DRENTOR-736688 format. One record per atom (N, C-alpha, C): residue number from 1; residue in one letter; atom name; x, y, z. Coordinates in Angstrom, 2 decimals. Layout:
BEGIN
NUM, A, CA, X, Y, Z
...
# end
This chain:
BEGIN
1, M, N, 0.85, -1.17, 0.00
1, M, CA, 0.00, 0.00, 0.00
1, M, C, 0.89, 1.23, 0.00
2, A, N, 0.47, 2.25, -0.73
2, A, CA, 1.19, 3.51, -0.77
2, A, C, 0.18, 4.65, -0.63
3, V, N, 0.58, 5.69, 0.09
3, V, CA, -0.28, 6.85, 0.32
3, V, C, 0.52, 8.11, 0.00
4, N, N, -0.12, 9.05, -0.70
4, N, CA, 0.50, 10.33, -0.98
4, N, C, -0.34, 11.44, -0.36
5, P, N, 0.05, 11.94, 0.83
5, P, CA, -0.71, 13.00, 1.47
5, P, C, -0.32, 14.40, 0.99
6, D, N, 0.66, 14.47, 0.09
6, D, CA, 1.18, 15.76, -0.35
6, D, C, 0.24, 16.47, -1.33
7, D, N, 0.57, 17.74, -1.59
7, D, CA, -0.19, 18.56, -2.53
7, D, C, 0.27, 18.38, -3.98
8, H, N, 1.28, 17.54, -4.20
8, H, CA, 1.75, 17.30, -5.57
8, H, C, 1.98, 15.80, -5.78
9, A, N, 2.02, 15.39, -7.04
9, A, CA, 2.17, 13.98, -7.38
9, A, C, 3.58, 13.47, -7.08
10, H, N, 3.67, 12.16, -6.89
10, H, CA, 4.96, 11.48, -6.70
10, H, C, 4.97, 10.25, -7.60
11, V, N, 6.16, 9.77, -7.93
11, V, CA, 6.32, 8.54, -8.69
11, V, C, 6.90, 7.48, -7.78
12, L, N, 6.22, 6.35, -7.71
12, L, CA, 6.67, 5.21, -6.90
12, L, C, 7.41, 4.27, -7.84
13, V, N, 8.68, 3.97, -7.55
13, V, CA, 9.48, 3.07, -8.37
13, V, C, 9.36, 1.67, -7.78
14, L, N, 8.89, 0.73, -8.59
14, L, CA, 8.68, -0.64, -8.14
14, L, C, 9.94, -1.48, -8.36
15, S, N, 10.17, -2.42, -7.48
15, S, CA, 11.33, -3.31, -7.61
15, S, C, 11.03, -4.51, -8.49
16, G, N, 9.78, -4.67, -8.88
16, G, CA, 9.38, -5.78, -9.74
16, G, C, 7.97, -5.58, -10.22
17, R, N, 7.41, -6.62, -10.81
17, R, CA, 6.04, -6.52, -11.29
17, R, C, 5.05, -6.64, -10.15
18, A, N, 3.92, -5.99, -10.33
18, A, CA, 2.87, -6.03, -9.32
18, A, C, 1.53, -5.86, -10.02
19, R, N, 0.46, -6.01, -9.24
19, R, CA, -0.88, -5.75, -9.75
19, R, C, -1.51, -4.69, -8.85
20, R, N, -2.09, -3.67, -9.49
20, R, CA, -2.75, -2.59, -8.77
20, R, C, -4.23, -2.96, -8.61
21, V, N, -4.76, -2.77, -7.41
21, V, CA, -6.16, -3.05, -7.13
21, V, C, -6.97, -1.80, -7.47
22, E, N, -7.96, -1.95, -8.37
22, E, CA, -8.81, -0.83, -8.77
22, E, C, -10.26, -1.15, -8.46
23, P, N, -10.98, -0.22, -7.85
23, P, CA, -12.41, -0.44, -7.59
23, P, C, -13.24, -0.28, -8.86
24, I, N, -14.33, -1.02, -8.92
24, I, CA, -15.31, -0.91, -10.00
24, I, C, -16.62, -0.47, -9.35
25, G, N, -17.20, 0.61, -9.82
25, G, CA, -18.41, 1.13, -9.21
25, G, C, -18.07, 2.06, -8.06
26, G, N, -19.03, 2.33, -7.23
26, G, CA, -18.79, 3.15, -6.06
26, G, C, -19.51, 4.48, -6.14
27, G, N, -19.28, 5.29, -5.15
27, G, CA, -19.91, 6.59, -5.07
27, G, C, -20.72, 6.72, -3.80
28, A, N, -21.41, 7.82, -3.68
28, A, CA, -22.23, 8.07, -2.49
28, A, C, -23.41, 7.10, -2.46
29, L, N, -23.79, 6.68, -1.27
29, L, CA, -24.90, 5.74, -1.09
29, L, C, -26.07, 6.43, -0.41
30, D, N, -27.26, 6.20, -0.95
30, D, CA, -28.46, 6.67, -0.26
30, D, C, -29.25, 5.44, 0.19
31, T, N, -30.44, 5.61, 0.69
31, T, CA, -31.21, 4.48, 1.22
31, T, C, -31.64, 3.50, 0.15
32, A, N, -31.65, 3.90, -1.11
32, A, CA, -32.04, 3.01, -2.21
32, A, C, -30.81, 2.49, -2.97
33, A, N, -29.64, 2.55, -2.36
33, A, CA, -28.40, 2.18, -3.04
33, A, C, -28.41, 0.71, -3.47
34, D, N, -27.85, 0.46, -4.62
34, D, CA, -27.71, -0.90, -5.15
34, D, C, -26.23, -1.10, -5.47
35, T, N, -25.57, -1.96, -4.73
35, T, CA, -24.13, -2.16, -4.92
35, T, C, -23.82, -3.37, -5.79
36, R, N, -24.84, -3.98, -6.39
36, R, CA, -24.56, -5.07, -7.32
36, R, C, -23.73, -4.51, -8.46
37, G, N, -22.76, -5.25, -8.88
37, G, CA, -21.88, -4.78, -9.94
37, G, C, -20.63, -4.11, -9.43
38, W, N, -20.58, -3.80, -8.14
38, W, CA, -19.37, -3.24, -7.58
38, W, C, -18.36, -4.36, -7.39
39, G, N, -17.10, -4.05, -7.43
39, G, CA, -16.08, -5.06, -7.22
39, G, C, -14.69, -4.47, -7.32
40, L, N, -13.73, -5.36, -7.50
40, L, CA, -12.33, -4.98, -7.63
40, L, C, -11.75, -5.67, -8.86
41, R, N, -10.79, -5.01, -9.52
41, R, CA, -10.07, -5.66, -10.61
41, R, C, -8.59, -5.44, -10.37
42, L, N, -7.79, -6.33, -10.90
42, L, CA, -6.33, -6.24, -10.78
42, L, C, -5.76, -5.83, -12.12
43, V, N, -4.90, -4.81, -12.11
43, V, CA, -4.28, -4.28, -13.32
43, V, C, -2.76, -4.41, -13.17
44, A, N, -2.13, -5.07, -14.14
44, A, CA, -0.67, -5.27, -14.09
44, A, C, 0.06, -3.94, -14.21
45, V, N, 1.08, -3.75, -13.39
45, V, CA, 1.93, -2.57, -13.45
45, V, C, 3.38, -3.03, -13.36
46, D, N, 4.28, -2.28, -13.97
46, D, CA, 5.69, -2.65, -13.97
46, D, C, 6.52, -1.38, -14.04
47, G, N, 7.53, -1.28, -13.23
47, G, CA, 8.43, -0.14, -13.28
47, G, C, 8.05, 0.99, -12.35
48, R, N, 7.17, 1.87, -12.81
48, R, CA, 6.81, 3.06, -12.04
48, R, C, 5.31, 3.25, -11.99
49, V, N, 4.84, 3.82, -10.89
49, V, CA, 3.43, 4.15, -10.72
49, V, C, 3.34, 5.59, -10.24
50, R, N, 2.52, 6.40, -10.89
50, R, CA, 2.33, 7.80, -10.50
50, R, C, 1.22, 7.87, -9.47
51, L, N, 1.50, 8.51, -8.35
51, L, CA, 0.51, 8.75, -7.30
51, L, C, 0.11, 10.21, -7.34
52, P, N, -1.11, 10.52, -7.76
52, P, CA, -1.57, 11.91, -7.75
52, P, C, -1.60, 12.46, -6.32
53, A, N, -1.70, 13.77, -6.20
53, A, CA, -1.80, 14.41, -4.88
53, A, C, -3.00, 13.85, -4.11
54, H, N, -2.83, 13.68, -2.82
54, H, CA, -3.90, 13.23, -1.91
54, H, C, -4.54, 11.92, -2.38
55, S, N, -3.72, 10.93, -2.70
55, S, CA, -4.25, 9.66, -3.19
55, S, C, -3.51, 8.50, -2.53
56, G, N, -3.94, 7.32, -2.88
56, G, CA, -3.29, 6.11, -2.39
56, G, C, -3.57, 4.97, -3.34
57, L, N, -2.87, 3.87, -3.16
57, L, CA, -3.13, 2.69, -3.96
57, L, C, -2.72, 1.45, -3.20
58, V, N, -3.29, 0.33, -3.65
58, V, CA, -2.95, -0.97, -3.08
58, V, C, -2.31, -1.80, -4.19
59, L, N, -1.15, -2.38, -3.90
59, L, CA, -0.44, -3.22, -4.86
59, L, C, -0.33, -4.63, -4.31
60, I, N, -0.44, -5.62, -5.20
60, I, CA, -0.22, -7.01, -4.86
60, I, C, 0.95, -7.50, -5.67
61, S, N, 1.94, -8.12, -5.02
61, S, CA, 3.12, -8.62, -5.70
61, S, C, 2.75, -9.70, -6.70
62, S, N, 3.38, -9.64, -7.88
62, S, CA, 3.15, -10.68, -8.90
62, S, C, 4.20, -11.77, -8.83
63, A, N, 5.11, -11.66, -7.89
63, A, CA, 6.21, -12.64, -7.78
63, A, C, 5.76, -13.94, -7.17
# end
């Protein structure tokens, strides 16, 4: 996991291949919310990952 609390982007240099966890769906929930179709997908990343300001990400090792 990586977190960027700064006001500017940073580049995270990876030591090997990994998979980034990305959410599918989401948003504000009201009393009639339907979360069917929400989930997670894994996206292969290699080398460097850019972290925008005030963001974070979860990585899973591909090794």
